[in-house]
C-alpha positions in Angstrom: 61.9 -11.4 -64.4 58.6 -10.9 -63.2 57.8 -14.6 -63.3 60.5 -15.3 -61.4 59.5 -12.7 -58.7 55.9 -14.0 -58.8 57.6 -17.5 -58.0 59.9 -16.2 -55.6 57.2 -14.4 -53.5 54.5 -17.7 -53.9 53.5 -18.7 -50.8 54.7 -15.2 -49.0 52.4 -12.9 -47.1 53.2 -9.9 -49.1 52.5 -6.3 -48.4 49.2 -5.4 -46.7 48.1 -2.0 -44.2 50.5 -2.4 -41.6 53.1 -3.3 -44.1 52.2 0.1 -45.9 52.2 2.1 -42.6 55.8 0.6 -41.6 57.1 2.0 -44.5 55.5 5.4 -44.0 57.1 5.3 -40.8 60.4 4.4 -42.3 60.3 7.2 -44.4 59.3 9.8 -42.1 61.9 8.5 -39.8 64.7 8.4 -42.7 63.7 12.2 -43.3 64.1 12.9 -39.7 67.4 11.3 -39.1 68.6 13.3 -42.4 67.9 16.3 -40.5 68.8 15.5 -37.1 71.8 12.8 -37.7 70.6 11.1 -34.6 72.1 7.4 -33.7 68.6 7.0 -32.2 66.5 7.5 -35.1 69.0 5.5 -37.3 68.5 2.4 -35.1 64.8 2.9 -35.3 64.4 3.4 -38.9 66.7 0.1 -39.3 64.6 -1.9 -36.7 61.3 -0.7 -38.2 62.7 -1.3 -41.8 64.0 -5.1 -40.9 60.7 -5.9 -39.1 58.5 -4.5 -42.3 61.0 -6.6 -44.9 60.4 -9.8 -42.4 56.8 -9.5 -42.7 56.7 -9.1 -46.5 58.7 -12.0 -47.2 57.4 -14.2 -44.1 55.6 -17.6 -44.8 53.6 -17.8 -41.7 50.8 -16.4 -43.6 48.4 -16.7 -40.4 50.2 -14.6 -38.1 50.9 -12.0 -40.4 47.2 -11.6 -41.3 46.4 -12.0 -37.3 49.1 -9.0 -36.5 47.5 -7.1 -39.8 43.8 -7.5 -38.0 45.3 -6.2 -34.8 46.8 -3.1 -36.4 43.2 -2.8 -38.1 41.1 -2.6 -35.3 43.7 -0.3 -33.4 43.5 1.9 -36.2 39.3 1.9 -36.5 39.4 2.6 -32.7 41.9 5.2 -32.4 40.0 6.6 -35.9 36.7 6.4 -34.5 37.8 8.1 -30.9 38.9 11.2 -33.6 35.8 11.3 -35.5 33.8 11.4 -32.1 36.0 13.7 -30.8 35.5 16.1 -33.8 31.8 15.3 -34.3 31.3 16.8 -30.8 32.5 20.6 -31.8 30.6 20.4 -35.4 27.4 19.7 -33.7 28.1 21.9 -30.4 27.8 19.0 -28.0 24.5 17.1 -27.7 21.5 18.3 -26.6 20.9 16.3 -23.9 24.2 17.1 -22.3 24.4 13.6 -20.7 27.4 12.3 -22.8 25.2 10.5 -25.1 25.4 10.0 -29.2 22.4 11.9 -29.8 20.5 8.0 -30.0 20.2 8.0 -26.0 23.0 5.7 -25.8 26.4 6.4 -24.1 29.5 6.2 -26.3 32.3 5.3 -23.7 34.3 3.2 -25.7 37.9 2.1 -24.8 40.9 1.0 -26.8 43.0 -2.0 -25.7 46.3 -1.6 -27.3 47.7 -5.1 -27.0 44.8 -7.0 -27.9 43.9 -4.5 -30.9 39.9 -4.5 -29.8 37.7 -1.9 -29.1 34.9 -2.7 -26.5 32.3 -0.3 -25.0 31.7 0.3 -21.5 27.9 0.3 -21.7 27.9 -3.8 -21.6 29.3 -6.2 -19.3 30.2 -9.8 -20.3 29.2 -12.6 -18.2 30.5 -16.5 -18.5 27.4 -18.9 -18.2 28.2 -20.9 -15.3 27.3 -24.1 -17.1 28.5 -23.9 -20.5 31.1 -21.1 -20.2 29.7 -19.1 -23.3 30.3 -15.4 -22.8 27.3 -13.5 -22.3 26.9 -9.5 -22.9 24.3 -7.9 -21.0 23.9 -4.1 -20.4 25.3 -2.0 -17.2 23.4 -0.8 -14.4 20.2 -2.6 -14.6 20.7 -3.8 -11.2 20.2 -7.7 -10.7 18.8 -9.4 -13.8 17.8 -13.0 -14.8 20.6 -13.6 -17.7 19.7 -16.9 -20.1 22.6 -18.4 -22.2 21.7 -18.6 -25.4 23.5 -21.8 -26.1 22.2 -23.9 -23.3 18.7 -21.7 -21.9 20.6 -22.1 -18.2 19.1 -19.0 -16.3 21.0 -17.4 -14.0 20.8 -14.0 -11.4 23.4 -11.6 -11.8 24.0 -7.9 -10.6 25.0 -5.4 -13.7 
């Protein structure tokens, strides 16, 4: 029996962090549905359950791993914000009072829920006019000379 299961699951994605989150949310919505008996909760429960099974038995491993990476990035971004929020209260705020993290750098990270990426507002991204390489430079430095790491092209931009 166990060998049949392993042969069936071979080449399929299986369970990951997003799958576990979906299954836990299905359990929570099922309990809420038992308490309140709502058609909306039942429909939401069924939709999440169907999506979780679809992900587990999917053979498109690349897409499922990309979904999982987006989920993990989003989760890390949110947990980082929560940790910084509670660290403010534990440390009693920072001594400098300028919104920095204690090392002199300002922490104004943002979460993009569509791509799952976190980015820091203290940098600005430019593209090299010659080779289109993305270059990250610090904000608030005025006009600066930027040198591309790939093609060594120099250009001036305002940050």
